[in-house]
Every structure is written in structure tokens, then in C-alpha cells.
N, C-alpha and C positions, 0 to 999 in steps of 0.2 A: 843667270836667271832661271828659275825653276819652271818646269812644265806644268800643265793643268793637273796632271795626276799627282804630282808632288804637292801642289797647292791644296788639293782636296785632302790629302793625307795629313798635311800640317793643320788644316782646318778641323778635321775630325779629331786629331790629337788634342788640339786646343779646346774643342768642345768637351771631349772626354775629361780632360784635366779640370776644366771649369766645373763640370758636373760633379767630379770627385771632391773638389774643394768645397763646393756648395753642400754636398752630403756631409762632409766632415764638420763644416761650420754649423749645420743644422743639428747634427748629433751631439755636439759639445755645447750644450746650453750652459750659460754662466751659472756659477754656484748661487748667485743672488736670486736666480729664478726659482730656486727650491726653498721650501721652508727651512730655516736654520736648524730646527729640531731633527729633520731628516738627516742633515749633514752631521749633527752631533751624534746621532745614533750610529750612522755608518762609520764615522771616524773613530768613535769610541770603541766599536766592535773591532776595528782594525788596529787599535792601540795608538791612535792619532799619528798616522804616518805623515812624513814631511811633505806637505803640500799647502798651498795658500788657502784652499778650502778648509782643510783640517785645522790649520792654525787659527782661522777665523772661528770655526766651530768650538775649538778648545777655549779660545778667548771669551766667547759668549757664555760657555758653561761656567767658567771661572767668574765672570762678571755677575752671573746670577746668584752665586753663593757668597759673593763678597758683600759684607754688610753695607748697608741696611736698605731695604729689607732683603732677607734671604729668600730666594725663589727656588722651586724644584729645578735641579740642574738639567734634567731631561723632561720635556713636556710633550709626551707622545701624542696627545690630543691635537697638537699643532702640526703633526706629520701625517698626512692622510694615508699614504701607502695603500690605498684601496681597501682598507679594513675599517669596520666601525669601532673606533677606539672610544673609551670612556672619557668624560671630561675631567677637569682638575679635581673635582670632588670625589672621583672614583665611582660615581653612580653610573648605572646603565651597563649594557653588555660590553665586555672587553674580550676581543678575539685577537690574541697575539700569538705568533709562532713561539715555541719554547726558546728558540735562540734569542729572540728579542727580549723575552722575559728575563733570561739569564743575564743579558747585558744590562738591562734596566735594574735588576735586583742586585747587580754587582757594584752599584754606586752607594757609597757611604760618606757621610759628612760628620766630622767631629767638630762642633762649635765649642771651642775650649775657652772657658773663662775661669781661670784658677789662680788663686793667690794665697800666699802665706805671709804672716807678719808676726814678728816677735813683739810681745807686749806684756809687761809686768811678769817676766819669767815664763810666760806660756806662749805657745804658737797658735795664733788664730788662723784658721783655714777657711777660705771662701771658695766653694766649688759650685758654679752655676752652669757647668758644662752639659751639653746635650748631644744626642746622636740623631742624625737625620737619615732616613732610608725609606725605600718604597715598601709598602706592606703588600700582602697577598692580593689585594684588589687593585693595586697599581697606584694608590694614593700615597703621596709623600707625607710622612709623619715624623714628628719629633718625640723623643723620649728623654727624660732626664737621665744622666749618667754620672758616675763618679770617676774621676781620673785614677783613683786607686784601683779601680776595676777595669781600666782600659787595657786592650790587648797590647802586646809588645810592639807591634808594628807602628802604633800611634807614637810611641816614644822615639823609636828609631827614625821615623819619617819627619818628626818635628824637631828633633835634636835635643829634646828634654830627657835627661836621665831619669829612669823610673824611680831611683832612690830619692829623687827630689820631692816626690809626693808620698812615698812610703815612709820616709823618715821625716819627722818634723824638724827640719834644719833651720827654718826661719830665714833662709837665704833667698828663697824664691819670692820676689816681690809680686810680679804679675806675669802670668803666662796666658796670652790671649791671641787667638787666631782661629783660622778654619783649616781643617785638614780634609782634603777631598781625596777619596780613593775610588778607583774604578777597576773593573775587570774586563779584559778584551775577550773575543770569541774563543781564544785558546786557553783561557783561564789565568792568564798572566795579569798581575796587579801592578798598577802605577799609582803614585801619590803626588799631590801638589799641596805644599804647606804655604799658607797665606797668613803672615803675621800682620796684625794691625794694632 
């Protein structure tokens, strides 16, 4: 049986351990307590490291760009971070650190709708592709693009050979999907090809 001094020491240790566990529990707020756009920004900047929070953030970003409708993949106006961000229209003041702007502006989406068809000895080409990105004011915008002018990474990431659009082969029936590319805080690019 322990003496009173040992009992007090055990009691103090138990109290200290309980206080430490409470501090840890309070400091690790579940990811769902944070706006998902804060998680997307942080995980995007880190290159989506392997964690349940970053897997959820990446899944939400991909869900947003998967048709239909396509939403901006990162919606900073939903991540307060203590700064006055502009709304989805891009209006109002936007005070963002340059590191946040670099991550946001490193996002590109190629919405590819391209087809070729041989008909009466000619090849009919249909190209309704467009490029989505953030403009200088932080608004997400779309511009029409032609797959013949797409950069090489679009072809390597999607698995479509460039000569399939440069040469009228007539063999490409329909090439349709979304190609999402982002840049982490070190400047490394990653892509996700979503065929539909």
C-alpha cells in the first residue's frame, strides 16, 4: 500500500496527464470545424499530403469541377483567415498574401470537348473546349480555347497524343473530360484527369 506522499504524487501526475490530454484535445479541432476552402487552400499549397483532411479537401475540389455545373475549385471568400476577401464576383477589396495568390493562380482547368468525324472524305472537327482560371482580381473565368493550341502537358496528362488533333485522322470520335492542374507552394505541378 502506498503512503500519502506517493498518493499525492500519483494524483498530481494523473491531474497533469488529464490537463495535457485536454489541451491536446482542445488544440486538435476536427477538420469539419473549419471551412472546407481553408482546408483546400492549405492542402493545395502542400501538394495534398496524405491525410484524411487533405483527401477530403481534394475530393471536394474535384467534385466542384466535375460537371455539371462546374464551380470554382477554390472559393477563398468562404475561408475567412482574418482578411477581407472579395466575394465570388471579384468585387470589393481583396487583400491576399502573395503566397496565397500564387497558389490560387496556379489552378487551371481544361474543360475538353473535342471530336473528329470522317464524313464524305473530309474530317469534321468540333472543338468546344475552354480554359478556366483565376484572373488578376481573383474571379474565376472561362475563355474559349482550341485543343490545337493547348500546351504539351494537357496531352501528356490526359493521355491523348498531340498528333490526334494536329492531323485530321478521323479516328478520334470524342475526347471529353476535365483536366485540373494545380501548383503547390514550391512550384510543383500536379494534374487530375477526369473523363466523362
